[in-house]
N, C-alpha and C positions, 0 to 999 in steps of 0.2 A: 637755162628753164629743166623745171625737175623732170627726171624721165621718170614717166609712172609703169614703165613696164614690167614685165616678167611675177605679179604677183599669183600670175595663171600657173607662170613656168613652174611654181615651186611645190604646186600640187604634182607636178611633172616629175618632179626630181630636181630642177634648176634652180639656183639660189633666187631667194626673194630681194628686191631691192632693199636695201638696208633700212629698219625701222627709225634711223637716225634722221634720216633725209628728209621723214614725214615731220618728226616731232614739233619742228617750228612751224607750221602750216597748221591752218584750219581744218577739222575733222574733216569738211567737203572735200579737201584736198585728198585725203585718205581713202573718202568713199568712191570717192568718181573714178581714184583709181584701180578701187577692187571689180568695181560695177564694170568697168571698161576692160579690164583684164581677166577677170575670174568669172562675168557674169553674174554677178551678186545677187540674188534678189531675197528681199526679209525684211527685216527689222533691226535697226543700230540706234543705240541707246546709251549717251552716256548722260551720269550725275554723280552726285554726291550726295548724303547725306539722306540717301534713299527716293529725292527728288530728279526726275531728268532735266537738264539742262541743253542737251542737243538729240535731238530725234530726228532719223532718216528712214521714210522707206521708199522700198526700189520693187518697183515690176508688182506682180501677180501673187495672192496668196493661193487663189484658182484660179491656175492658166484656162483652162478650158472656157469658164464660164467669164474670163474677166474680171475676177475680183480681184480687185487691189489690197498689198499689203497695208494693214493699216499699224498704228501704235500697238492698239490694243488686240489685235489679230493673236487667237489662241494657238500655239504651235504646241506638239508633245514632245516634252522636256527630257526624252530619255532617261541617259546616268544621271541626271542633276538629281531625280526621284530619291539616288540613291542619299542624296546629301540631305534631301529633307527626312530622309529615314532617319538618317543619321541623329539628327536634331532632336526628332522623336524620343528616340532612345535616352539623348542624353538626357533628354527633360526627365524620364522614367528614370534613371539612375540619380538624376536629383530629388524624385518624392520615394528614394529607397526602395523603390519596384524592380528595378533590374542592376546588376553589378557588372562592368565590364571585362573583369577580370573573373569570376566567380566560374566555376566549372557549368556549360550548358545546363547542366541535368539539373539546377538550382532554380532553374527558369520555366523548363521543362523537364518533369522528373519522368516522362514518359520516355523521353527519347533513348535510342541506343547507350547502353551505359557505358560500355567501353569508349566508344569516341567521343560520349556527350561528358566524361572524367577528363576528358583533353582539349575540349575547344571551349572557346570563351567568344562573347559578342565582340571585345575588340577585335580579334580575330576574322571574324564573317565580316564587321565592317569597314576592313581593310583587305577584305579580298585573300586573305593569306589563311585560311583554315584547313587547306591540305581535303577537302570533302572534293569529291572527283565530279567532275560536270556531266553528271548523269541525262542531264533534261536536254543537252544539246544533241547526245546518241539518240536518243527517243526522238526531237524534233527530227532529225536528218530521217530517220527510219518511218517518221507517219507525218507527214506535211500536214497531215489533218489536227493534229493535237494543239496549236493552236486557237484553234478553234472549237476544243475541246474542254467544258467546264468541268474543274475540278476543285472542291473543296480544301481549303488549306491543310487540313489534315491527308488527304488525298495525295496531295502535292508532297507533304513532307515525307509520306512513305515511299510513296512511288521514286523518287527522285534525289533526297537529304540524307539519306543512311548510308550510303556506302563505304566502302571503307577508303580509311586516310591515305591520299597518295603521298603523301608527305605528313614530316612533323608541322603542326600547328604555327606558323607564323617563319618559317625556311624559306617560303617563297610566296611570290604573287602569283595568283591564279585567277582571274576577274573573269566571272560565270556570275549567272542569276541564282543558283541553286546555295550559294550563302545567304540570298537574302530572303528566301521561303522559309529558313528556319528562322533568320528574324521576325519574319512577320508573324511565325506562329510563336513564338518567345512574347512580341507586342500581345499578341491575340491573349494568350493564357494571363498576362498578369494583370492585365486592363478587362477582361470579360467582355469585349468590345472585338466587332469587326474591324480588320486592319484600318479600312479608308476612313471610319467613324472616328477609331484611336487617334490617329496623325489628325484630323480635321478638328476633332476638340481639344486636344496639345498643341498642336502645332500653326497649323493652317489659320481658323479661325481667332487665335489669341494676336498672330500676327498679322491679322487682315489682309489674309488671300483669297479673296471669295472669288477669283478670278482662274483660281488652281484646282485643281483633283484631280481624279483616276475613274470616276463611273464614265460608263458607254457614254452618256448623251455627251460629256464634256471631251471625250478624247473623239467623240465623232462631230463634235462642231470644230476640232481641230482644222488648219490648214491641211489638205491633203499632203501629201511629199508625192517624189518625182525621183524615177529613175536617172528621164531625159525630159528636156524640157523642149526640144523641137524635131520631131511632134512630140507634145507630151505623153510620158508614158508616165501612169500613177505606179505607186511602189506601195502595195500593202504594209499597216502596222498593228497587226492584231496582238492584241494584249487581252491577256486571264487576269482576274482579279490575284494569283496568286503568285502574278509578278509584276503588282504593282510597286513593291517597295525597288525593286532594282531598276526599271525603266517602263513604269505603266501610269505617270502624271501626264496632264497638259498644264503650260501657264501662259504667261503673256508676259512683255517686257517689263510695264510697270511692277506686276507685283515680282516679277524676281530681283530687280531692282529693290524693291521695300525690300523682302525678304533678307538680301544680301546685308543692309546695312544694322535692321535689326538685331541679326541671328550676330554676325560679328562687331558691332561698334556699341551695344548697347547693353543692357543687362537683363534679356528677354533671358539667355542663358547667364549661369553665375559665372566669376571667371574662371573656375577649374573648368568646369564644363567647356568654356569656350577655349580652354590649353587643353583639352583632350582633343576639339575638333580640328584643331590646328595643328596637332605634333603630330610629326610625318613619323609613321608606322615602317613604309618600305621606301626609306631613301631613293632606292635605284630608280625609281617610279614617282617620284614625290608625293606619293601619294600617303592622306592622313585616316581620317576617316568618312567613309561617303564620298569622300572627292581628294583635289590632289591642292597643295600648298605649292605655289612657285616661288623663285627667288629673283626679281626682274632688274634690272639695271636702267632708273629712269634717271636723267639727268645727273651722272656718275654716281648715284649711290643706288645701294641694294635696298629691295623693297620686298618685303615678303606678300606673296599675293594668293587669296583665296580664289582658285582656279575649279570652276564647276562646267564641266564639257557636258553636252548629249551629244550622241551619234545612233540613230537606230532609223531604218529605211532610208529614205531620202533626207530625214532632219540632222540638221547638224547646228549645235547651240555652243554659245561661250558664254557662261557668267564668271566674268573674274572682278573682284574687289579687292583694291588695296588694303590691306590691313592698318595702315595708318588711318585710314577713314577718307582720304583723300578724295577716291575716283573709284566710280564702278563703271564695266562697260557690261551691254548685253548686247549681242548678236543671236536674232533669228534666222535660220534659212530652212527650206525645205525642198531644194533642191540637190541634193547629194554633193555638196563642195566637198573638198577633202578637208577631214579635221584639223590635219598640221597647217593649211592654210590659213583656215580660221581661227588656228589658234595666232596665227603670225600678224592677221589684221586686226587681231583686239589689243596684242602688243603696240601697236603702230598708234592705234588708236590711244594707248595708254600713255605713248611716250617713251616705249622702252626700247631700248637697243640689242641686239640679236646675243643670245648667248654664244662665246666661243664656242 
């Protein structure tokens, strides 16, 4: 009999049951194990070519109100927002409005000249810019910062013009300041507010009607929780200047559709897809706005676009085999281990663990 224990143990640092043991079983077997042993609540969706062929919802989107999770329940998608932002930048590159490797001052002529001459959008999009994280220092000192409205220009001046902490490209430093600069560049070359630009350039052409970063869309998302018994809600305050790094909400169907159209079709040019999936920081599997992992499936190495989201109690995975054969979407709002969520996604795709 299949031993379905210890998915929860993985989140506590103990080994997860080999996903190869799951591979020959129906997805229900994998989901049942994860629900039982990790207490998963949320949405599980598997499909190909942008269409779901397996959907499972578990538990409540809103625990106190007993509102069940549904296939189209919106969740805050956290850092998957970075991937949408990177796609938007690549579309602007295709139009000749942005250049990944030009000095930042070409897109932002008023940016600090000395660092702007050394920074590029590529380094910003792969979180290797060298900019210090002045935002987190201020947020720790002032807990009201996330309830304070700032314009893009104000945020850029306040957080994004510090002395470089290291030479751009020298190492990985994952923080939102990189993405404040990206917002400013997008707004400058399009003449549009960032969210309007992403809507016009990426979301609407992809048909992602349930995806957005407006206050109304974030308010409509399932609330997040630190704990479920008793329920302990976890605030997820997001100001517009943080939209690019982690301010969007979406649904499982929208994310599945987006993965297929971005990775598998000519929505992006072949060169843009190559840029999007080129790993810039090998130690982190990090490309532009997200990761590209190499999975072992049925003895073959399969690259996969791997977008993850983690903020407050939200934990998400959007995994897409780059051979176009399978997509997995996981959406959770009860603060599970992100590592365990990745292992859950691996099991659903039939991947064996890395050594």
